[in-house]
MIDRENTI-830478 format. One record per atom (N, C-alpha, C): residue number from 1; residue in one letter; atom name; x, y, z. Coordinates in steps of 0.1 Angstrom, whole numbers, padded with zeros to 4 digits, m for minus. Atoms other than C-alpha are relative to their C-alpha. Example, Ala and Ser with C-alpha at 12.3 -4.5 7.8 and 13.67 -1.06 7.14 Angstrom:
// residues 2
  num  residuo  atomo     c1     c2     c3
    1        A      N   0009  m0012   0000
    1        A     CA   0123  m0045   0078
    1        A      C   0009   0012   0000
    2        S      N  m0009  m0011   0000
    2        S     CA   0137  m0011   0071
    2        S      C  m0008   0011   0008
//
This chain:
// residues 87
  num  residuo  atomo     c1     c2     c3
    1        M      N   0009   0006   0009
    1        M     CA   0059   0091  m0147
    1        M      C  m0006  m0013   0006
    2        V      N   0006   0012  m0005
    2        V     CA   0034   0065  m0136
    2        V      C  m0003  m0010  m0012
    3        V      N   0002   0010   0011
    3        V     CA   0033   0033  m0157
    3        V      C  m0012  m0008   0004
    4        V      N   0012   0008  m0002
    4        V     CA  m0001   0016  m0160
    4        V      C   0002  m0014  m0005
    5        I      N  m0001   0014   0004
    5        I     CA  m0001  m0022  m0160
    5        I      C  m0014  m0004  m0006
    6        P      N   0013   0005   0005
    6        P     CA  m0028  m0037  m0183
    6        P      C  m0006  m0010   0009
    7        R      N   0007   0009  m0010
    7        R     CA  m0054  m0057  m0164
    7        R      C   0002  m0014  m0003
    8        W      N  m0002   0014   0004
    8        W     CA  m0046  m0089  m0183
    8        W      C   0014  m0004   0003
    9        D      N  m0014   0003  m0004
    9        D     CA  m0010  m0088  m0171
    9        D      C   0000  m0011   0011
   10        H      N  m0001   0010  m0010
   10        H     CA  m0001  m0119  m0151
   10        H      C   0005   0004   0013
   11        R      N  m0005  m0005  m0012
   11        R     CA   0017  m0098  m0125
   11        R      C  m0011   0004   0010
   12        L      N   0010  m0005  m0008
   12        L     CA  m0016  m0086  m0112
   12        L      C  m0007  m0012   0008
   13        K      N   0005   0011  m0008
   13        K     CA  m0025  m0121  m0100
   13        K      C   0008  m0004   0012
   14        D      N  m0009   0004  m0011
   14        D     CA   0005  m0125  m0078
   14        D      C   0001   0012   0010
   15        P      N   0000  m0011  m0010
   15        P     CA   0002  m0106  m0045
   15        P      C   0013   0007   0002
   16        E      N  m0013  m0007  m0002
   16        E     CA   0039  m0099  m0042
   16        E      C   0003   0010  m0011
   17        S      N  m0002  m0010   0011
   17        S     CA   0040  m0083  m0076
   17        S      C  m0009   0012   0001
   18        V      N   0009  m0011  m0002
   18        V     CA   0010  m0062  m0068
   18        V      C   0005   0009   0011
   19        A      N  m0006  m0008  m0011
   19        A     CA   0027  m0051  m0035
   19        A      C   0011   0009  m0006
   20        F      N  m0011  m0008   0006
   20        F     CA   0058  m0040  m0055
   20        F      C  m0005   0010  m0009
   21        A      N   0006  m0010   0009
   21        A     CA   0037  m0023  m0081
   21        A      C  m0006   0012   0008
   22        I      N   0006  m0011  m0008
   22        I     CA   0019  m0003  m0054
   22        I      C   0011   0009   0006
   23        L      N  m0012  m0007  m0005
   23        L     CA   0053   0007  m0039
   23        L      C   0006   0009  m0010
   24        D      N  m0005  m0008   0011
   24        D     CA   0065   0018  m0073
   24        D      C  m0008   0012  m0003
   25        V      N   0009  m0011   0003
   25        V     CA   0035   0040  m0079
   25        V      C   0001   0011   0011
   26        L      N  m0002  m0010  m0011
   26        L     CA   0038   0056  m0044
   26        L      C   0013   0007   0000
   27        A      N  m0013  m0006   0001
   27        A     CA   0075   0062  m0050
   27        A      C   0000   0011  m0011
   28        D      N   0001  m0010   0010
   28        D     CA   0066   0080  m0082
   28        D      C  m0008   0012   0005
   29        F      N   0008  m0011  m0006
   29        F     CA   0040   0101  m0064
   29        F      C   0009   0008   0010
   30        E      N  m0009  m0007  m0009
   30        E     CA   0066   0109  m0037
   30        E      C   0010   0008  m0007
   31        S      N  m0010  m0008   0007
   31        S     CA   0092   0120  m0062
   31        S      C  m0006   0012  m0007
   32        E      N   0007  m0012   0006
   32        E     CA   0066   0143  m0079
   32        E      C  m0005   0010   0011
   33        G      N   0004  m0009  m0010
   33        G     CA   0058   0158  m0045
   33        G      C  m0015   0000   0003
   34        K      N   0014   0000  m0002
   34        K     CA   0022   0147  m0044
   34        K      C  m0004  m0006   0014
   35        L      N   0003   0006  m0013
   35        L     CA   0025   0130  m0009
   35        L      C   0003   0010   0011
   36        K      N  m0005  m0009  m0010
   36        K     CA   0036   0162   0009
   36        K      C  m0012   0005   0009
   37        N      N   0011  m0006  m0008
   37        N     CA   0001   0174   0021
   37        N      C  m0008  m0011   0008
   38        L      N   0006   0010  m0008
   38        L     CA  m0008   0141   0038
   38        L      C   0003   0002   0015
   39        P      N  m0002  m0001  m0014
   39        P     CA  m0012   0139   0076
   39        P      C   0012  m0009   0003
   40        K      N  m0012   0007  m0005
   40        K     CA   0019   0126   0095
   40        K      C  m0004  m0011   0010
   41        S      N   0001   0011  m0009
   41        S     CA   0021   0093   0114
   41        S      C   0012   0000   0009
   42        K      N  m0011   0000  m0010
   42        K     CA   0042   0091   0146
   42        K      C   0009  m0012  m0001
   43        K      N  m0007   0012  m0001
   43        K     CA   0052   0055   0143
   43        K      C   0004  m0006  m0014
   44        F      N  m0002   0007   0013
   44        F     CA   0050   0044   0106
   44        F      C   0000   0010  m0011
   45        P      N   0001  m0009   0011
   45        P     CA   0057   0061   0073
   45        P      C  m0013  m0001  m0007
   46        V      N   0013  m0001   0006
   46        V     CA   0026   0073   0056
   46        V      C  m0001  m0008  m0013
   47        K      N   0000   0008   0012
   47        K     CA   0037   0056   0024
   47        K      C  m0003  m0014   0002
   48        T      N   0003   0014  m0004
   48        T     CA   0036   0022   0041
   48        T      C  m0014  m0002   0003
   49        I      N   0014   0001  m0003
   49        I     CA   0002   0028   0055
   49        I      C  m0009   0001  m0012
   50        L      N   0007  m0001   0013
   50        L     CA  m0011   0039   0021
   50        L      C   0001  m0013  m0008
   51        A      N  m0003   0012   0008
   51        A     CA   0005   0009   0004
   51        A      C  m0009  m0012   0006
   52        I      N   0008   0010  m0006
   52        I     CA  m0012  m0015   0029
   52        I      C  m0015   0002  m0003
   53        L      N   0014  m0003   0002
   53        L     CA  m0046   0002   0025
   53        L      C  m0004  m0002  m0015
   54        L      N   0002   0002   0014
   54        L     CA  m0043   0001  m0013
   54        L      C   0000  m0015  m0003
   55        F      N   0000   0014   0002
   55        F     CA  m0034  m0036  m0012
   55        F      C  m0013  m0006   0005
   56        K      N   0012   0005  m0006
   56        K     CA  m0064  m0042   0011
   56        K      C  m0012   0002  m0010
   57        Q      N   0011  m0004   0009
   57        Q     CA  m0087  m0024  m0014
   57        Q      C   0000  m0008  m0013
   58        Y      N  m0001   0007   0012
   58        Y     CA  m0073  m0042  m0044
   58        Y      C  m0005  m0014   0001
   59        Y      N   0004   0014  m0003
   59        Y     CA  m0079  m0077  m0029
   59        Y      C  m0013  m0001   0008
   60        N      N   0012   0000  m0007
   60        N     CA  m0110  m0067  m0010
   60        N      C   0001  m0008   0013
   61        L      N  m0004   0007  m0012
   61        L     CA  m0095  m0079   0023
   61        L      C  m0006   0006   0013
   62        P      N   0003  m0006  m0013
   62        P     CA  m0107  m0074   0059
   62        P      C   0013   0006   0006
   63        L      N  m0011  m0007  m0006
   63        L     CA  m0085  m0053   0081
   63        L      C   0011  m0009   0007
   64        R      N  m0010   0009  m0006
   64        R     CA  m0069  m0082   0100
   64        R      C   0009  m0007  m0010
   65        D      N  m0008   0006   0011
   65        D     CA  m0058  m0098   0067
   65        D      C   0010   0010  m0005
   66        A      N  m0009  m0011   0005
   66        A     CA  m0044  m0064   0056
   66        A      C   0012   0001   0010
   67        Q      N  m0011   0000  m0010
   67        Q     CA  m0024  m0064   0089
   67        Q      C   0010  m0011  m0003
   68        H      N  m0009   0011   0002
   68        H     CA  m0010  m0098   0081
   68        H      C   0008   0002  m0013
   69        Y      N  m0007  m0003   0012
   69        Y     CA  m0001  m0089   0045
   69        Y      C   0010   0012   0001
   70        G      N  m0009  m0011  m0003
   70        G     CA   0014  m0057   0057
   70        G      C   0013  m0004   0006
   71        R      N  m0012   0006  m0006
   71        R     CA   0038  m0077   0078
   71        R      C   0008  m0008  m0010
   72        K      N  m0006   0009   0010
   72        K     CA   0045  m0101   0050
   72        K      C   0007   0007  m0011
   73        F      N  m0005  m0006   0013
   73        F     CA   0050  m0078   0020
   73        F      C   0007   0013   0003
   74        F      N  m0005  m0013  m0001
   74        F     CA   0057  m0044   0034
   74        F      C   0009   0002   0013
   75        G      N  m0009   0000  m0011
   75        G     CA   0076  m0053   0066
   75        G      C  m0004   0010   0011
   76        A      N   0005  m0009  m0010
   76        A     CA   0054  m0032   0089
   76        A      C  m0011  m0007   0007
   77        N      N   0010   0006  m0008
   77        N     CA   0034  m0046   0118
   77        N      C  m0009   0011   0005
   78        I      N   0010  m0011  m0004
   78        I     CA   0006  m0020   0118
   78        I      C  m0013  m0006   0004
   79        H      N   0012   0006  m0006
   79        H     CA  m0023  m0029   0140
   79        H      C  m0012   0004  m0009
   80        Y      N   0012  m0002   0009
   80        Y     CA  m0057  m0032   0122
   80        Y      C  m0008   0012   0005
   81        S      N   0008  m0012  m0005
   81        S     CA  m0072  m0004   0144
   81        S      C   0007   0012  m0006
   82        T      N  m0007  m0011   0006
   82        T     CA  m0045   0020   0131
   82        T      C  m0004   0001  m0015
   83        L      N   0004   0000   0014
   83        L     CA  m0054   0010   0095
   83        L      C  m0014   0005  m0001
   84        H      N   0013  m0004   0001
   84        H     CA  m0090   0015   0103
   84        H      C  m0001   0015   0002
   85        N      N   0000  m0015  m0002
   85        N     CA  m0083   0051   0115
   85        N      C   0004   0007  m0012
   86        W      N  m0005  m0006   0012
   86        W     CA  m0065   0058   0083
   86        W      C  m0009  m0002  m0012
   87        E      N   0009   0003   0012
   87        E     CA  m0092   0044   0060
   87        E      C  m0009   0011  m0003
//
């Protein structure tokens, strides 16, 4: 079950809370089996790549900033060119 956070909720202003909310939603999708048909990545989990790209889209960030926040919040140093290929 996916829980929708109202847009006026204060957690949506905090980047760390948004990162954890994205991971929760992706974990729900994974448990429902909706992430099975995605292409595979050799180095990084697809869930992490998707989380970084969703974070990038939510805050309208450039790819280099998404790479930085991916390191900071998701613990994955994924190069911006790899993120560009997955976009």
